[in-house]
C-alpha positions in Angstrom: 0.0 0.0 0.0 1.4 3.4 -1.0 2.1 6.0 1.6 0.2 9.3 1.4 -0.3 11.9 4.0 -1.9 15.4 3.7 0.1 18.1 5.4 -1.7 21.4 5.6 -3.8 20.3 2.7 -1.0 19.3 0.5 -0.4 15.6 -0.3 3.0 14.0 0.4 3.8 10.5 -0.8 7.5 10.0 0.2 7.8 6.9 2.3 9.2 7.5 5.8 12.5 6.0 6.7 12.3 3.0 9.0 11.8 4.2 12.5 11.4 7.9 11.4 9.3 10.1 13.7 6.7 12.5 12.3 8.7 15.6 13.4 11.7 14.9 11.2 9.5 13.8 8.3 7.6 17.1 8.4 10.8 19.2 8.7 12.3 17.3 5.8 9.3 18.4 3.8 10.0 22.1 4.7 7.6 22.5 7.6 10.1 24.2 9.8 7.4 25.5 12.3 7.7 22.0 13.9 10.6 22.4 16.4 13.0 20.0 18.2 13.3 20.7 21.9 13.7 17.3 23.6 13.0 14.3 21.4 11.3 12.7 24.4 7.8 14.1 24.4 8.5 16.4 27.3 8.6 20.0 25.9 5.8 20.1 23.3 7.7 22.3 20.8 6.9 19.7 18.1 3.1 19.6 18.7 1.0 19.1 15.5 -2.5 18.0 14.8 -3.2 14.5 13.4 -6.8 14.4 12.2 -7.5 17.3 14.6 -5.9 15.8 17.7 -2.7 17.4 19.1 0.3 15.0 19.3 4.0 15.2 20.1 5.4 14.6 16.7 8.8 13.5 18.0 7.1 10.4 19.5 4.6 9.8 16.7 5.9 7.3 14.1 5.7 8.9 10.7 4.3 5.7 9.2 1.2 6.0 11.4 0.3 9.2 9.5 -0.5 7.1 6.4 -3.9 8.3 5.0 -4.3 11.0 7.7 -4.4 14.8 7.7 -1.6 16.6 9.6 -1.8 20.3 10.5 1.3 22.2 11.6 1.4 25.8 12.8 1.9 27.0 9.2 -1.5 25.5 8.3 -3.4 26.8 11.3 -4.4 30.0 9.6 -6.8 30.5 6.7 -5.6 30.3 3.2 -6.3 34.0 2.6 -3.4 35.0 4.9 -5.6 35.7 7.9 -4.8 34.5 11.4 -6.4 31.7 13.4 -8.2 33.1 16.5 -5.5 31.5 18.7 -2.7 33.1 16.7 -4.4 36.5 17.0 -4.7 36.0 20.7 -1.0 35.2 21.1 -0.1 38.2 19.0 -2.4 40.5 20.9 -1.1 39.3 24.3 2.5 38.9 23.1 2.4 35.4 24.5 5.9 34.6 23.6 9.5 35.8 24.1 12.1 33.8 22.1 9.1 32.1 20.3 10.7 28.7 20.0 7.9 27.0 22.0 5.1 29.1 20.6 4.1 26.9 17.7 3.6 24.0 20.1 1.6 26.1 22.5 -0.6 27.4 19.6 -1.3 23.8 18.4 -2.2 22.7 21.9 -4.3 25.8 22.6 -6.2 25.6 19.3 -7.5 22.2 20.4 -8.8 23.4 23.7 -12.6 23.8 23.9 -14.3 26.7 25.6 -12.7 28.6 28.4 -10.3 26.2 30.0 -10.4 26.3 33.8 -7.2 24.4 34.6 -4.5 25.6 32.2 -1.5 24.1 34.1 -3.1 20.7 33.5 -4.3 21.4 30.0 -0.9 22.8 28.9 1.2 20.3 30.9 2.6 18.9 27.6 4.2 22.2 26.6 7.2 23.9 28.2 8.3 27.6 27.9 11.7 28.6 29.3 11.3 32.4 28.8 8.0 33.9 29.7 7.1 32.6 33.1 3.8 31.5 31.5 1.8 34.6 32.5 1.7 36.0 29.0 0.8 32.6 27.6 -2.1 32.3 30.1 -3.2 35.8 29.1 -3.1 34.8 25.4 -5.2 31.7 25.9 -7.8 33.8 27.9 -7.9 36.6 25.4 -6.2 39.3 27.4 -4.7 42.0 25.1 -1.5 43.8 25.9 -0.6 45.4 22.6 -1.8 48.8 21.2 -1.9 50.3 17.7 -0.7 53.8 18.2 -1.3 56.6 15.7 1.4 58.6 14.0 3.6 60.3 16.6 2.0 58.4 19.5 4.4 55.4 19.7 6.3 56.7 22.7 4.9 55.1 25.8 2.7 52.7 23.8 2.9 48.9 23.5 2.9 48.2 19.7 4.1 44.6 20.0 7.2 42.9 18.7 7.8 43.4 14.9 8.6 39.7 14.5 5.4 38.7 16.3 3.5 37.6 13.2 6.3 35.5 11.9 6.5 33.7 15.3 2.7 32.9 15.5 2.6 31.7 11.9 5.7 29.5 12.2 7.6 31.4 9.5 10.3 32.9 11.9 13.6 31.1 11.0 15.7 29.6 13.8 19.2 28.1 13.4 18.3 24.9 11.6 15.2 26.2 9.7 17.1 26.2 6.5 17.7 23.7 3.7 21.4 23.2 3.0 22.0 21.0 0.0 24.6 18.2 0.5 24.5 18.5 4.2 26.7 16.2 6.3 25.9 15.4 10.0 28.3 15.4 12.9 28.1 13.4 16.1 30.6 13.6 19.0 32.3 10.8 20.8 32.6 11.9 24.4 34.8 10.9 27.3 33.5 8.4 29.9 36.3 9.3 32.3 36.7 12.5 34.4 40.5 12.7 33.8 42.5 10.7 31.4 45.3 10.9 28.7 44.4 9.6 25.3 47.1 7.1 24.3 45.6 6.0 21.0 42.5 6.3 18.9 41.7 3.6 16.3 39.2 4.9 13.8 39.4 2.1 11.2 36.1 0.4 12.2 34.3 3.8 12.4 35.5 4.8 8.9 34.2 1.5 7.5 30.6 2.4 8.4 28.7 3.2 5.2 28.2 6.9 4.8 31.0 8.0 7.1 33.3 10.7 5.6 35.7 11.5 8.4 36.6 10.8 12.0 38.4 13.8 13.5 40.7 13.6 16.6 43.2 15.8 18.4 45.7 15.0 15.6 43.4 16.9 13.2 42.9 19.9 15.5 45.0 23.0 15.8 47.3 23.2 18.8 46.1 26.7 19.5 44.7 27.3 23.0 41.6 29.5 23.4 38.6 30.1 25.6 35.1 29.0 24.6 33.8 32.1 26.5 33.1 35.1 24.3 34.0 38.6 25.6 34.9 41.8 23.7 38.4 41.5 25.3 39.5 37.9 24.8 42.1 38.2 27.5 39.3 38.3 30.1 39.3 34.5 30.0 41.9 31.7 30.4 43.0 30.2 27.1 43.0 26.6 28.3 41.0 24.8 25.6 41.6 22.9 22.4 39.1 22.0 19.7 39.9 18.3 20.4 42.5 17.5 23.1 44.7 14.6 23.9 43.7 14.9 27.5 40.2 14.8 28.8 39.2 16.5 32.0 35.5 15.7 32.6 33.0 13.1 31.7 31.4 14.3 28.5 34.4 16.1 27.0 34.5 15.5 23.2 37.1 13.0 22.1 36.4 12.6 18.4 34.0 14.1 15.8 32.4 11.8 13.3 31.0 13.3 10.1 28.6 11.2 8.0 25.7 11.3 5.5 23.3 10.8 8.3 23.1 11.2 12.1 22.4 7.5 12.4 25.6 6.6 10.5 27.6 9.1 12.6 26.2 7.6 15.8 27.1 4.1 14.8 30.6 5.2 13.9 31.0 6.8 17.3 30.3 3.4 18.9 33.1 1.9 16.8 35.9 4.3 17.6 38.3 2.5 19.8 40.1 4.7 22.4 42.8 3.7 24.7 43.0 5.9 27.9 45.6 6.3 30.6 43.6 7.2 33.7 44.7 10.2 35.7 43.8 11.3 39.3 40.8 13.5 39.4 39.3 16.0 41.8 35.7 17.2 41.9 35.7 19.3 45.1 37.0 22.9 44.6 38.3 23.1 48.2 40.2 19.9 47.7 41.4 21.1 44.3 43.2 24.1 45.8 45.1 22.0 48.4 48.8 21.0 47.8 49.1 17.7 46.1 45.8 17.8 44.3 46.0 16.8 40.6 46.7 20.0 38.6 44.4 20.0 35.5 46.2 22.6 33.4 49.8 22.5 34.7 52.5 23.4 32.2 50.3 25.4 29.8 52.5 28.5 30.3 51.7 32.2 30.7 49.9 32.4 27.3 47.1 30.4 28.9 46.3 33.3 31.3 45.6 30.9 34.2 46.1 32.7 37.6 47.8 29.8 39.4 47.6 26.5 37.4 49.6 24.5 40.0 46.8 25.1 42.5 43.9 24.8 40.0 43.0 28.5 40.4 41.7 30.0 37.2 41.2 33.4 38.7 41.1 35.1 42.1 40.1 38.4 43.8 41.5 39.8 47.0 40.5 43.2 48.3 39.9 45.1 51.6 38.4 48.5 52.4 39.1 49.9 55.9 39.8 47.2 58.5 37.3 44.4 59.0 38.9 43.5 62.3 38.2 47.0 63.6 34.7 46.8 62.2 33.9 43.6 64.0 35.3 45.0 67.2 32.7 47.9 66.9 29.8 45.5 66.3 27.1 44.7 68.8 26.2 41.5 67.0 28.2 39.3 64.5 26.6 36.8 62.2 28.4 34.1 60.3 27.1 31.7 57.8 27.9 29.6 54.8 25.7 29.7 51.7 25.8 27.7 48.5 24.3 27.9 45.0 23.8 24.8 42.9 24.9 23.8 39.5 22.1 24.7 37.0 21.8 24.0 33.3 20.1 26.7 31.2 17.8 24.2 29.4 17.1 26.6 26.5 14.5 24.9 24.3 16.7 25.2 21.2 19.8 23.3 22.0 23.3 24.4 21.0 24.1 23.8 17.4 25.8 25.1 14.2 25.9 24.4 10.5 28.8 25.6 8.3 29.1 25.7 4.5 31.0 27.5 1.7 28.8 29.9 -0.3 28.7 29.6 -4.0 30.6 31.9 -6.3 34.1 33.3 -6.5 34.3 34.6 -2.9 33.7 31.2 -1.4 33.2 32.7 2.0 32.6 30.3 4.9 29.1 30.7 6.3 28.5 29.6 9.9 24.8 29.6 10.9 24.6 29.2 14.7 22.5 29.6 17.7 24.7 32.1 19.5 24.3 35.3 21.5 27.7 36.6 20.2 27.9 36.2 16.4 30.6 38.9 15.9 32.8 37.7 18.7 32.4 34.1 17.5 33.6 35.1 14.0 36.6 36.8 15.6 37.4 33.7 17.6 37.0 31.4 14.6 39.3 33.5 12.5 42.0 33.6 15.2 41.7 29.9 15.8 41.9 28.8 12.2 44.0 31.6 10.7 41.1 32.9 8.5 40.6 36.5 7.3 37.5 38.1 8.8 36.1 39.0 5.4 36.3 35.3 4.5 34.0 34.2 7.3 30.3 35.2 8.0 28.6 34.1 11.2 24.9 34.3 10.9 22.4 34.1 13.7 18.7 33.7 13.0 16.2 33.7 15.9 17.8 32.2 19.0 15.5 29.7 20.8 16.6 30.8 24.3 20.1 31.5 25.5 20.2 32.8 29.1 23.9 33.3 28.9 24.7 29.7 27.8 25.1 30.8 24.2 27.7 33.4 25.0 29.9 30.4 24.6 31.6 28.9 21.5 30.6 25.2 22.0 29.8 23.9 18.5 31.1 26.4 16.0 34.8 25.5 16.4 34.5 21.8 15.7 31.9 22.3 12.9 34.3 24.7 11.1 37.2 22.3 11.6 35.2 19.6 9.8 34.0 22.0 7.0 37.5 23.2 6.3 38.8 19.6 6.2 36.0 18.2 3.9 34.9 21.4 2.0 31.3 20.2 2.5 28.4 21.6 4.6 28.5 20.1 8.1 25.9 20.3 10.9 26.1 19.6 14.6 23.1 19.8 16.9 23.2 18.9 20.5 20.7 16.4 21.9 18.9 17.3 25.1 21.2 15.0 27.0 24.3 16.6 25.5 23.1 20.0 26.9 23.7 18.6 30.4 27.1 17.0 29.8 28.4 18.8 26.8 27.4 22.4 27.3 28.0 24.7 30.3 26.2 25.3 33.6 25.8 28.0 36.2 28.9 28.2 38.5 28.3 26.5 41.9 29.3 29.1 44.5 30.2 28.5 48.2 30.1 31.8 50.1 31.2 32.2 53.7 29.9 35.5 55.1 30.7 37.3 58.4 28.8 40.5 59.0 28.9 42.8 62.0 26.2 45.3 63.0 25.3 47.8 65.7 22.1 47.5 67.7 20.4 50.0 65.4 21.1 47.8 62.3 24.0 49.8 61.0 26.6 47.5 59.4 30.1 47.9 60.7 32.0 45.2 58.8 31.4 42.6 56.0 33.7 39.8 55.1 33.2 37.2 52.3 35.2 34.1 51.4 34.0 32.9 48.0 34.9 29.7 46.1 33.5 29.2 42.6 33.6 25.8 40.8 34.5 26.7 37.2 34.7 23.0 36.2 37.3 21.5 33.8 37.8 24.7 31.8 38.0 28.4 32.8 35.5 29.8 30.3 33.8 32.7 32.1 35.3 31.7 35.5 37.3 34.9 36.4 34.6 37.2 35.0 31.8 35.5 36.8 33.8 35.6 40.0 34.6 39.3 39.7 31.0 40.2 39.1 29.9 38.1 42.0 32.2 39.9 44.5 32.1 43.4 43.0 28.8 44.9 42.2 26.7 43.1 44.8 29.3 43.7 47.5 29.4 47.4 46.7 25.6 47.7 47.5 26.1 47.2 51.2 26.9 50.4 53.2 29.6 49.3 55.6 32.9 51.2 56.3 35.0 48.0 56.5 34.8 45.2 53.9 37.0 42.4 52.8 36.7 39.7 50.2 38.9 36.7 49.2 37.6 34.8 46.2 38.8 32.0 43.9 37.5 30.4 40.7 38.7 26.8 40.9 39.2 24.1 38.3 37.7 20.7 39.0 37.1 17.5 36.9 33.5 18.5 36.4 31.4 19.8 33.4 32.6 23.4 32.7 30.6 26.3 34.1 29.9 29.4 32.1 27.7 32.5 31.8 24.2 32.3 33.2 21.8 35.2 33.5 23.5 38.2 35.1 26.4 35.9 35.9 27.8 36.1 39.4 25.4 38.7 40.6 
């Protein structure tokens, strides 16, 4: 029996691949309003209607759509270009921020009947990481927040985001909402060990997998050290990282990059790469990491690495005093001491980290890097420095970013994708899975803050002392900058004549920490 499915009123008869889900089938047909957020049926960004019923298309086998009618966000509106009532409500309420989840919310909300009385339950299959849900609730309930100001009346009014219509109709283009002919797919082999030296990598079995074009290792990567953190002044961050290294320093660090015709072939090849490791001592507690005799993660990298004290695993430190805290505590009627900790947190942006690189057609042959980043110009500068490329020969393009929260102020995919594109002269794509976001991207810095504060009986502060230890993980990234912000601006807010701070950003054999929403503050 032939396969036929109607998508937004149009027939498609291409047979799905074995095991293919409906989400990838729809995106391969050009329906880019269907998003990938989790591939596990948790986030709802891929929600579509099958015969009028909302389903998570990442879990729905494409073959089950045979003979059915599928509606995506692009087909929700009328053919005359008008908006569906739910799209109009989301536009009027501005029920979106980055907009990556909006298509899924629209498809779920469009199937609700009447005035829903339990929205948290009715929308439990959809997740938004930006809005806090208030604007989404207002949209579903028909609350309007936008205005249409007359000429000269825009100041003080709320006209709505210019991109709003594109978001609610599914035509806004995010990182991978493009069709790149001849695209190859990359998957990363990651370290199972917290600290080890790579003695050998046998890629022969991996290269024998049909469709595999290359297996890249540290032998293919430049020896240049850099930081994945992106700042206007690149010397703000330790240069302690290689694209692919011969030493791994945390579970999840990339060991090899496989490039193939399909993600499935690349994944199979990753399973066949044979790596021989020499296990090294590891340390995961920052207090232990600073003690004499602890394994030094980045010893011997030299002054060009800009590491404060590599032999003690200290990526950066701050020491300062105003007045005399001892005198201030002597003046106090009451002294409080306490230790406070913040946890490691992953940003969980709905659009995962990812990049695609290709060479444009024509004489210029510029390298185009399309990536989900918060710092396209700084990333271009870093790529050019890393690979010795002229800035007018590289163009870094960012479409709409599906959430960042600081985590995409980091060059986590562009470097290895460009390495592969330069080696193969072919378009290459790398897109993190949701699991890779947790062990292959960055997190908020865990802080331990010991505070001693003195005050008079009337509440006037006399002295304030802080001892701060930040766990920057296996690589420095934003470590010194986050630490500096954490003990600078907030500390200055407290009116006390005597203040002292001692603070350290410390390397451990843990997933690297990075920028996260007003980092350090």
